[in-house]
BAKOLNU-556898 format. One record per residue: residue in one letter; y, x, z of N, C-alpha, C in turn. Coordinates in steps of 0.001 Angstrom, whole numbers, padded with zeros to 6 digits, always signed. Example, Ala and Ser with C-alpha at 12.3 -4.5 7.8 and 13.67 -1.06 7.14 Angstrom:
! residues 2
A-005690+013190+007800-004500+012300+007800-003300+013200+007800;S-002250+012850+007080-001060+013670+007140+000030+012900+007870;
***
This chain:
! residues 94
M-001135+001113+000138-000119+000137-000180+001106+000723+000032;I+002126+000633-000852+003204+001393-000867+004283+000844+000435;R+004810+001879+000722+005816+001431+001926+007241+002263+001420;S+008490+001208+002138+009705+001706+002361+009697+002917+003285;V+011034+003202+003087+011622+004611+003962+011258+004340+005784;D+011818+002597+005730+011403+002302+007325+010187+002236+007482;G+009178+002412+006614+007813+001770+007326+007466+000321+006827;K+008211+000044+006230+007858-001748+005773+007126-001656+004496;P+006350-002680+004355+005921-002772+002661+007105-003035+002089;E+006986-002236+000465+007969-002152-000251+007326-003330-001148;L+008374-004565-001243+008222-005732-001771+008508-005709-003413;S+009273-004666-003682+009735-004500-005422+008450-004779-005957;K+007075-004204-005728+006283-004013-006748+005544-005250-006988;L+005677-006337-005920+005427-007826-006320+006567-008770-007289;V+007519-008112-007834+008574-008446-008646+008404-007965-010294;P+008064-008734-011454+007736-008148-012254+008920-007522-012854;N+008814-006006-013625+009945-004981-014068+010695-006120-014778;D+010147-006842-015712+011002-007149-017281+012025-008439-016351;A+011773-009351-015332+012626-010144-014419+013779-009659-013516;R+013732-008072-013667+014476-007454-012660+015705-007274-013778;Q+015177-007125-015096+016262-006399-015973+017343-007296-016231;P+018848-007200-016265+019825-008102-016423+019601-008520-018064;Q+019955-010011-018270+019714-009871-019710+021234-010246-020207;Q+021560-009936-021247+022794-009695-021836+023354-011024-022511;T+024029-011897-021922+024412-013361-022686+025897-013327-023311;S+025947-014369-024332+026853-013868-025165+028183-014149-024552;H+028443-013955-022925+029685-013821-022411+030302-012344-022107;E+028592-011375-022250+028643-010245-021849+029085-009059-023165;K+029812-008065-022561+029886-007076-023866+029511-005956-023500;P+029026-005107-024281+028216-003698-024107+029299-002854-023042;A+028564-002260-022252+029280-001296-021199+029679-000128-022263;A+031480+000206-022391+031643+001655-023040+031083+002615-022924;T+030649+003852-023762+030568+004776-023165+031337+005991-023602;Q+032599+005391-023172+033636+006681-023135+034037+006856-021826;Q+035040+007928-021470+035281+007556-020135+036533+006696-020021;G+036276+006453-018655+036632+004871-018186+035869+003967-018779;D+034742+003879-018253+033746+002791-018872+033920+001732-018005;S+033402+001096-018727+033776-000363-018315+032619-001805-018445;I+032338-002616-017778+031341-003610-017995+032205-005283-017482;E+031721-006189-018147+032039-007144-017846+031193-008437-017623;L+030588-008862-016582+030023-009521-015969+029589-011199-016304;S+028874-011740-017157+028607-013158-017431+028914-013907-016108;D+029131-014951-016022+029677-016171-014957+028337-016069-014265;R+026926-016267-014864+025517-016395-014500+025617-015379-013088;A+025995-013806-013776+025635-012427-013366+026491-012711-011872;R+027770-013085-012207+028598-012910-010913+027915-014107-009489;Q+027187-015374-010214+026848-016182-009618+025404-015639-008568;L+024836-014945-009415+023590-014114-009207+023814-013081-008181;M+025033-012559-008155+025594-011374-007342+026095-011721-005756;R+026700-013168-006050+027310-014084-004716+025998-014543-004110;N+024775-014627-004842+023446-015578-003791+022442-014805-004199;P+022215-013944-003316+021020-013060-003821+019345-013507-003880;E+019581-014753-002811+018385-015326-002382+018011-015954-003777;L+019478-016635-004347+019225-017248-005787+018619-016312-006732;A+019101-015207-007072+018170-014212-007799+016824-013666-007407;K+016469-013465-006312+014904-013279-006014+014304-014357-005778;R+014799-015572-006143+013697-016978-006370+013513-016806-007481;Q+014807-016635-008716+014420-016774-009948+014162-015289-010281;R+013620-014547-009906+012595-013363-010550+011298-013735-009957;I+010787-014213-008759+009970-014981-008598+009158-016162-009500;E+009996-016646-009829+009603-018044-010697+009615-017190-012005;A+010043-016281-012243+009811-015710-013822+008509-015322-013762;G+008086-014336-012706+007339-013903-012691+005631-014905-012719;I+006145-015922-011853+004802-016982-011822+004648-016987-013954;E+006083-017850-014087+005699-018064-014949+004909-017472-016283;S+005581-015614-016310+004616-014833-017226+003526-014508-016748;G+002828-015154-015714+001320-014606-015057+001340-013526-014375;F+002278-012767-014279+002448-011761-013298+001694-011697-011955;Y+001807-012551-011293+001132-012739-009727-000389-013076-010200;N-000649-012863-011213-002299-013230-011483-003150-012191-011693;S-002427-011230-011793-003116-009995-011255-004019-009358-010006;P-005201-009025-010421-005981-008935-009299-005064-007937-008314;E-004322-006906-008845-003674-006311-007861-003085-006542-007062;V-001996-007882-007572-000961-008597-006862-001673-009792-006002;L-002736-010268-006609-003152-011198-005629-003844-010457-004097;N-004425-009119-004699-005102-008336-003186-004026-008160-002471;T-002924-007831-002698-001862-007475-002000-001118-008904-001119;V-000860-009909-001955-000504-010809-001269-001597-011606-000186;A-003271-011489-000624-003972-011964+000485-003757-010839+001300;Q-003488-009501+001640-003445-008665+002780-002204-008637+003543;R-001255-009295+002880-000043-009192+003494-000298-010865+004744;L-001077-011706+003928-001380-013295+004399-001695-012787+005585;L-002975-012199+005942-004029-012205+006722-003704-011006+007504;R-002624-010211+007427-002117-009172+008323-000904-010004+009423;D-000160-011107+008695+000507-012091+009094-000031-012963+010048;L-001247-013470+009709-002000-014662+010460-002172-013829+011563;D-002838-012232+011541-003680-011200+012611-002243-011442+013371;S-001492-010996+013115+000048-010866+014023+000398-011840+014731;G+000324-013203+014161+000582-014692+014644-000342-014825+016117;A-001915-014415+015355-002772-014915+016401-002489-013639+017924;A-002287-012918+017532-002131-011520+018771-000937-011801+019474;S-000029-012815+019059+001328-012931+019607+001056-013966+020480;G-000034-014951+020426-000316-016523+020728+000691-017629+020017;V+000976-017020+019264+001824-018374+018188+000647-019298+017349;
***
């Protein structure tokens, strides 16, 4: 299992890579490549930046639709985490 610096499981492996890539819309212009670079964000991108929970939910939904979560590796990781959470809940008397 991949762990982050603080020792907690790294969740980014459970989100499909292609779902994390920002998609260019008709409102966006490509970033300039000269000195003084700039970038314009669509209204949708700004909304997602203000609400990271919404962005996370949409990444997960995209993963479900694409079948990403049906892979044996992801299913195994999710099952292990569920069992760990159930075990820790039983140990604490929840």
